Structure formats: C-alpha cells, structure tokens
N, C-alpha and C positions, 0 to 999 in steps of 0.2 A: 504494500500500500504506500503510495507516494506521500511524503511529508506534507502537512498542511501549510499553505502559503502564509507568510507573515502578514499580519494586518497592516494596511497602508497607514502611513503617517498623515495626520491632518495638520495644517499650518494655520496660525493665527497671530495677531499682533500681541506682543508681550504686554502684560499688565503688572501693576504693582504687586499683586499677590503671587506672581511667578518669581519674583526676585530672589527670595531665599533659596528656592530650588536651583535657579540659575547660578547663584553664587556657589552653591555646593558642587554643581557640575563643573563650573569653571575651575575650582580648586582641585578637583579630582582629575580632570582631563587636561588642564593647562597649568600644571603646578609650578612652573618656573616664571619668574618675572617679579618686578618690583611691587606691582599692585597686589599680587597674591601675598607677598611677604608682609604687606601692611594689614592683612587680616580681612575677615568677612565683613566687618562693619564698613570699612572703606570700600570694598568691592560693591557692597549693596548701594552705597551712595553713588559710586561711579556708574552703575547700571541705570540708576534713576535718570541720569543725564540724557540717556538715549530715548527715554520716554517723554521728556519735556522739550527736547531740542526740536526746532522746526525742520532741521535737516536730518534728524535721527531716524534710523530704521532699526526696529527691534522685533524679532520674530521668534516664536517658539514652535516646535514640532511636538505633537503628542501621538502616542500609540496606546490605544485602549485607555484613554483618559490620563495617561501618565507622561511626564516630561521625557521626551526622547532626545531632544537636542535644542539648541538655540543659536541665533546669529544676531549680532549687532554691528551696525556700521552707520554710514552717513551718505547722503546724496550730495553733500558739499562739505568737504572736510574743513574748510576755512570757516564756514558759517557755524558748523558744530563747535569748533574750537572757540569761537567768539562767544557762543552761548554758554559754554562751560565756564569760561573765564569771567564773564559778566554776571551770570546769575547763580552759578553753583560753586564758585571758587571758595567761598567762606565755609560752606558745609563740607566740601571736600577737604579743605585745610584743617577744619576741626577734627574730622574723622582721622585724617592722616596724622595730625599732631598727637592724638591720643595713642595711636599705634606706635609712633616714634618714641614717645616717652618711656615705653617699656622695652624698647629694642635699641639699645645704645649703638650697637655695631651698624644697624641699618641707618640710624640717624647720622653717623659719621659718613657713611657712603652717600647718603642723600646730600649732605652739605658739600661733599667733595665733587660729586658728579652731576647733580641735578638742580640745586637751588638757583644758580645763576641762569641756567637754561630756562627754568620755569619763570623767573623774573623777566627775562627777555620776551617770553611768550605772552605774558600779561601786557607788556608794553606794546607789542605788535598788535594784539587784539584791540587795544584802545586806539591805536593809530589807524587801524583798518576801518574804523567806523567814522572817521573824520571826513568832512567834505573835501573833495579833491584827491582822495586816496585812489591810486590806480586799481582798477578791477583785476582780481586774480582769476586765472583760468579755473573753471569749476572742475572739481575732481572728487569722485566718489571714493569712499574708503570702506573696505570690509575689515572691521576691527577685530572681532573675535567670533569664532564658531566652534562649537563643541557638540559631540554626539555621544550619548551614553554607550558604553562599550558593549552592552547587551543588544543594542539596536543598530550596530554598525553593519555595513554591507547589505543594507536593506533600502538604500536610496534616500535616507533621511538627509544626509549631508548635501547631496547633489540637489535635492528639492529645495533646501534652504538657500543654497547659493543661487539657483535659477530664479527663485522668487525675488531675492535681493537684486539681481541683475535686471529683472523686469521692472521693479520699482525705480531703480536708477535710470533706466532708459525712459520710463514714463516722465521723469523729471528733467529730461533733456541732458543728462550727464553724458559726456563724450567718452570718458574712460573711467574705469575703477581700478583700484589697486589693493594689494594686501601684502603681508610679509609672513614668511615661514622661517622656522629655525633651520639652519644649514644642514643639520643631521636628520631632519624629518623628511626622508625620502618619500614616505607614503603620502604625505600631504602634498609634496611637490608633484608627484605623479598624478594625484587626484586633480589638482588644478590644471595641470598640463592637458589631461584628458578632457577637461571641460573647455579647453580653448584659451586658457590664460597663458601669457608669454612670460618666461623667466627673464629677469633683469640682473644686472651686476649686483653683487652683495654690497650691503651698507652696514654701518656700525651705529649703535645707539649711544646714549650718554654714559652707559656703563661699559662701553667698548665691546659690547656683545654683537656678534655678526648676525645679520638677517638676510634672507634671500627674498627680494620683492618679486611679485607677479603683477602683470597688468593685463586687463581685458579691454580692448577697444570696442565701443558700442556704436 
C-alpha cells in the first residue's frame, strides 16, 4: 500500500499570536547570529517590525493547523529600515539592552563591531527622509525563512519563497535578494533551483562571510 501523501501547507499573513512560535522556530532552525544571541525577547520585538512596516512581508505556513514554516522580508529594504529606525528603535534598544546587561562578552562584541554601524544607520535613515534626498533604487529583501525539520521536502519552503516573490512583483520590485551562510550548500542549491543567481561573498560587521543571491523580477 503506497504511503499517504503529506497534507498540503496553507499560507497566510503572520499575526501577533504567531510570534512566539516563530521565535522558537527561528532559534531552532537559525541558531547562529547576533539577534539569536540577544534572546527570545529581542527576537519577538524584531519580528513585530515586519508586521507594522509598510514594506514588510511576513508569512506563515501551516500543516494541519500547526506552524510548518515562516518567511519575513520586505518589498523595499530602505523603507523597512527607515520604519524600524523611526518607530521601533527604542523598543528594540530596550529589549537589546536588557539582553546585553546579562551577557558581558556579547556587549563587548557589540561595542567593538556594531555600535558605530548602527549609529550611522540611524543617521542615514533620518537623512533619507529629508526633502531633496536622492531616491534609492527599490530593492526587495528576503530576510529570514525557516521550515520545521519534520515538514521539510514537502514544498513548504518553495511555496513561501514563491509567495514572497509574487508579493514583491505585485509591488513593482525589480529584484530581490537574500544571503546564505557559505557552508549551507543545501540552501544555496535550493535557491539556485528556484532561479536565484549567486553573487560574490560579502562580510558583515562581525566579519562573518555570507553568500548573496539575487532574483530579477
């Protein structure tokens, strides 16, 4: 007797009630990174920004009523960044400060590698909103995607990405991008099979390498 087919995933817009489960899945599936080190409280506040941003895209996939995966990104990375800086920076700062107070090593790394970059980002966000500021090219960003390990290889990830691309295209975005860890060959093959093009590696403020992918729309 052939095995029963897996139930199809249904997609919907992420809601506030989804954030605790999304944070847990992020920590389990994407365990590396500065935001994860700051803890669940900071991650929860971070994910709220995608629900309130005018350029934010936040999707969840469910199978049998349970969270199977999620995706967050933006249809305009610059607009989303300005939103976070102007409306959510103090809430994020408070959540981050609480985490840093009990993590002295992380605090030292934050001061060494990030504080000046964050300050420059705040100044740029303020300058971007002033009259006469040159328009930047609109660029979509797929920020995070995660699929529960028991629901993988069932089309959940590709369905989330395809829906994000449809949303970006509907908003007139010309191209979208994302970044993968250099040792994550499975993710790189996944995006390449979906038509995304690999770019030259880049380094973040912690000098960690990332492999960007771009999809022209």
